N, C-alpha and C positions, 0 to 999 in steps of 0.2 A: 163951741167945743166939738171935737170930732168923735165919731162913733166907730169903734172897731167892729168890722163886719166879719173878718176871717182872713183867709189867705188863698192864694191861687193854688188850686189843686191840680189843674191841668190846662194846657193851652192847645188849641186846634186851629189849623187852617185847611182850606179845601181848594187846592189849586185849580180844579175844574168844577164848575158849578154842578151840583147834584151827584157827583161821584164821591166815593169814600175819600176821606181826607187823611191828614197826617197829624199825629200828636208830637208836640215839641217841648223841649225843656226850657227854651227861651226864644223870644222873637221880638223884632222891632215893631212898634206900633206907630203908624203914620196917620196923617189926616184922612187917609183913605182906608183905615182899618189895619188889621194885622197884615204885615208884608206878604204879598203873594196870595192873599185870600180871594177866592173867586176871580182870579186873574184871567182865566180862560173859561169859555163855555162852548157848547155845541150849538150851532145854528141850523135850524131846519131849512134845507134848501128850497122847499116848496113854498113856505109862507113867511120865512125870515124871522120866525119867533125862536126864542131861546128854549132849548131842551131843558125841562125841569121835571123832577120827580113829583112836583105838585100836581101833575096830570099823568098819573100812572097808566091810565087807559091808552094814552098815546106813547108814553115812554115807560114801559113796564120793567126795563132791565137796567136802568141807570145805576142803581145801587149794587149791581154786579160788577161794576167797573171801579177801579181805584186810581188815584193820581198822586204823584209826588214830583217834586222838582229834581232834575238831574243833578243840580248843585244848589247850594243855599242861595236864596234870593238876597240881594243887597239893596240898601236904600239908594245908593248911587250905582248906576250901571244898567245895562239892558236886562230885561226880564229873562231868566234862564228858561231853557227848554223844559218841558214837562214829560214825564214818563207815565204812560197809562198802561195798567194791567187789565187785560180783557178777561171776560168770564171764563175762558178756557185756559187761563194762566199765562198766555203769551203776552209779550209787552211790545209797545210801540212808543216812539218819541215824536214830539211835535215838530221836529225838523226832518222827518221822513217825507219824501215826495209822495208816497202812496198812503199817507196817514188817513186822509178823508175817505178813501176807498175802503180801507180796512175797517174803520169805525162804522161806515155806512152799512157794510155787509154784516157786521156784528149786531147792529141795531135794527137791521132790516128797514132802514129809512135813510134817505140821502141827507147827510149832514156835513158841516164844515166846522172844524175847530178854529176858534177866533179869540184873539185877545180883546179885552175891553178897549173901546175907542170912542171917538166923539159921537154924540147923538144918543138918543134913548131907544131902547128896544122893548118889545113886548114878550110876554110869556102867558101861559094858560094855567089855570088852577081848577082842579076838580073838587067839588064840595060833596062829601058823602051825604047820604040821606040820614041825617042825624039831628035830632032835636037840639036846638040851642045855637046852631050855626046860622050865619047870615043868609046862606043859600042852601038848598037841599037837592042833591042828585042833579047837579048842573055844572057846566064848565063856564068860567068867566075869564076874560082877559084882564091883565094888569100891566102897567108900565113900570119898568125898573128905573131906579134913579139914574140920571144923566151920567153917561160915561162909566157905568159900572154894570156888574152882573149880580148885584145884591138885590134881594127882594124888597127890602125896605131901608135898613140902616147899615152902617159900617161895622158895628160891633154888637155881638149878642152875648150876654152874660146869663149864667144859670147857676143856682145855688144847690148844694146838697140838701139843704132844708126843704126846698120845694120838691125835689125828687123823693125825699123821705116821706113827705106828706102824701104825695100821690101813691106811693107804694103802700102805705098804710090803708088807703081808701080802696085800693084794688090789689090785694096781695098776690093774686095769681098772675098779674102783669109783670113784665120785665121793663122797668123804667131805667134803662141804661142810657148813659150820656149820648151815645151815638145816634139814638133815635131822634134827638133834639138838635143835633148839629150846632152846638154853641161854639164860640171862640174861647171864652174864658169860663172855666168852672170854678165856682167859689166854694171852698170848704168853710161852712158857716162856723162862727166862733162858738156858738151854743150848740149843744147836742139836740135841742128841741127841733121839731119839724114844723114847717109852716111856710106860707108864701111870703117870705121876708122881702123879696124884691118889689112887692106891691108898694112898699113905702119909700122906695128909692127915687121914683119919678120926680123930675124937676130939681134934683139935687146933684152935687158934684161928687164923684167918687175918685179917690186917690189910690193909685197902685204903686207900692214902693215909695220912693222919695220924689219922683218926677212926673209920672204919668197922671193925667187928669182926664176924666170922662164926664160928659154931661148925660145923665140918664134921661132919655127922651120919652120913654113910654113902655108899656107892656108888650111882650111878644105873643101875638095871637098864633095859635098852632093850627096845623092843617093836616091833610090826609097823609103827608109824608111820615108823620110819627107812627102811623099804623102799619107801615109797609115792612115786609120781611127784609132782613139784612143778614145774609149768610145764615148762621144758625139761629138768629133771632126770628121768631115766627111773626107772621102777619097777625095783628091784634087790634081790632077796632076799639076795644075797651080802653086802650091807652088814650086816645083822643076823647072818647066819651067821658072818661073820668076827669080829664082836664076841663072839659066843658062844664060838667056838673059841679066841680069843686071850685073852679076859679075862672069861670067865663071863657075857658079855652086858652087862658094866658099861662105860659110856662117860661119864666125868665123875663129879661128886659132888653131893650135896645139902647144903644148909646152912640153919641157923637164924640169925636176926639177933640178935646180942648188943647191938650199938650201931649205930644208923643214921647217916645223913649223906649227903652228896653224893658220888657216884662219877662219875669222868670218865675218858674214854679217855686212856691213858697213865699212869694212877695206878699206883704201885708196889705190889706184893703181897708180903707177908712172912708167914712161918709161925712 
């Protein structure tokens, strides 16, 4: 017997890794996640590692950039160009010959914009000096899944119930969706707050009539959740609360069993 979880409140993809993304009313889900999600990334020309806000000491300004596709991505056809808005408000596109020079100057570090391709790449993560984390005040390397720019899995889901629970525990914090960069925000069927996603691991989630996801495990959070984003202030209490209340887990990861179109308002069942 299926369990009604709620409905799709919002959908997000992030055309360039660690830049601000794009909210959508509907999107195609493929075996590689939401179409166009993390399709591009900046590569450090010095060490070949992916630029990520997980290491804000090295990349302090990535959240000041935003990225959208010039035209909608399609399942069949070439990946469209991406338009990047710089911190000063100017825009560049991925088909400009001087793109890398402009981005390198804006970031004060030599970078190249690249689409995901064969092989695995590495990135770095800074761990704040915070009790409950696996490491403290150190930087570690990690390898991204083959041929992707995802940190771990293809799809990330987050419920309003979890955000509500965290907000209750730390009322002065701003637990907004954009801090956690999910793909699918689930409006919980019940008004109760709680870490409802904790019980989804190992089960199959259905979205609408066709889409099937396998919930693979909890999403461990990192320093990115604490960083300033435009008018959102820097706040280490966001991550500290997640660690204290739910071992640092906020939302869950999923693999795609069957793709299809996802729309806002679609029903979710387990």
